[in-house]
BALUM-633893 format. One record per residue (C-alpha): residue in one letter; y, z, x; residue number from 1. Coordinates in Angstrom, 1 decimal. Layout:
N
R, A, Y, Z, X, NUM
...
***
This chain:
83
R, M, 16.6, -26.5, 40.7, 1
R, S, 14.3, -29.5, 40.6, 2
R, H, 15.0, -32.7, 42.5, 3
R, D, 13.9, -36.2, 41.4, 4
R, L, 12.4, -38.0, 44.4, 5
R, H, 13.2, -41.4, 42.9, 6
R, T, 17.0, -41.1, 42.8, 7
R, D, 19.4, -42.3, 45.4, 8
R, P, 20.4, -39.2, 47.5, 9
R, Q, 23.8, -40.8, 48.0, 10
R, G, 24.5, -41.1, 44.2, 11
R, P, 26.5, -43.9, 42.6, 12
R, S, 28.9, -45.8, 44.8, 13
R, L, 32.6, -45.9, 44.2, 14
R, D, 32.1, -49.4, 42.9, 15
R, D, 29.5, -48.2, 40.4, 16
R, L, 31.8, -45.4, 39.2, 17
R, A, 34.7, -47.9, 38.9, 18
R, A, 32.4, -50.2, 36.8, 19
R, I, 31.4, -47.3, 34.5, 20
R, E, 35.1, -46.3, 34.1, 21
R, R, 36.0, -49.9, 33.1, 22
R, E, 33.1, -50.0, 30.6, 23
R, M, 33.9, -46.5, 29.0, 24
R, P, 36.0, -47.9, 26.2, 25
R, L, 33.1, -50.1, 25.1, 26
R, I, 30.6, -47.3, 25.5, 27
R, D, 32.8, -45.0, 23.5, 28
R, A, 33.1, -47.6, 20.7, 29
R, E, 29.4, -48.1, 20.7, 30
R, V, 28.8, -44.4, 20.3, 31
R, L, 31.2, -44.3, 17.4, 32
R, L, 29.3, -47.2, 15.8, 33
R, L, 26.0, -45.5, 16.3, 34
R, D, 27.4, -42.3, 14.7, 35
R, A, 28.7, -44.2, 11.7, 36
R, Q, 25.3, -46.0, 11.3, 37
R, I, 23.5, -42.6, 11.4, 38
R, T, 25.8, -41.3, 8.8, 39
R, I, 24.8, -44.3, 6.5, 40
R, L, 21.1, -43.7, 7.1, 41
R, C, 21.4, -39.9, 6.4, 42
R, A, 23.7, -40.2, 3.4, 43
R, D, 22.4, -38.3, 0.4, 44
R, P, 22.2, -39.6, -2.3, 45
R, A, 23.9, -42.8, -1.1, 46
R, P, 26.6, -43.8, 1.5, 47
R, S, 30.1, -43.6, 0.2, 48
R, D, 32.6, -46.5, 0.4, 49
R, L, 34.3, -44.5, 3.2, 50
R, D, 31.0, -44.4, 5.1, 51
R, W, 30.8, -48.2, 4.9, 52
R, Q, 34.4, -48.6, 5.9, 53
R, R, 33.8, -46.4, 8.9, 54
R, V, 30.9, -48.7, 10.0, 55
R, R, 33.0, -51.8, 9.6, 56
R, R, 35.9, -50.3, 11.5, 57
R, A, 33.5, -49.2, 14.3, 58
R, R, 32.0, -52.7, 14.5, 59
R, R, 35.4, -54.2, 14.8, 60
R, Q, 36.3, -51.8, 17.6, 61
R, V, 33.1, -52.6, 19.5, 62
R, M, 34.0, -56.3, 19.3, 63
R, R, 37.5, -55.7, 20.5, 64
R, E, 36.4, -53.7, 23.4, 65
R, A, 33.7, -56.2, 24.4, 66
R, R, 36.2, -59.0, 24.3, 67
R, S, 38.6, -57.0, 26.3, 68
R, L, 36.0, -56.2, 28.9, 69
R, L, 34.9, -59.9, 29.1, 70
R, A, 38.5, -61.0, 29.5, 71
R, A, 39.1, -58.5, 32.3, 72
R, R, 35.9, -59.6, 34.1, 73
R, A, 36.8, -63.3, 33.7, 74
R, A, 40.3, -62.6, 35.1, 75
R, T, 38.8, -60.9, 38.2, 76
R, G, 36.1, -63.5, 38.6, 77
R, R, 33.2, -61.1, 38.0, 78
R, G, 31.6, -63.3, 35.5, 79
R, A, 30.9, -62.7, 31.8, 80
R, R, 27.9, -60.3, 32.0, 81
R, V, 28.2, -57.2, 29.7, 82
R, A, 25.7, -54.4, 30.1, 83
***
């Protein structure tokens, strides 16, 4: 087992883990969008209407999750910074 000397031996803090958990819906939505975009790029011979619908749906989901995260941060006074 190899150890990276540049990592924090303590690992992420509880606050870091909580922040990641709050951002997971947005991360999941972004992954789905990326997957839909890859499908469009790899479509042979051409993307179907369903492929394009999937991209549009994924974009809307990313926007919903980003708005939700920003609203939650504004409500808790953490600012409007999204990773």
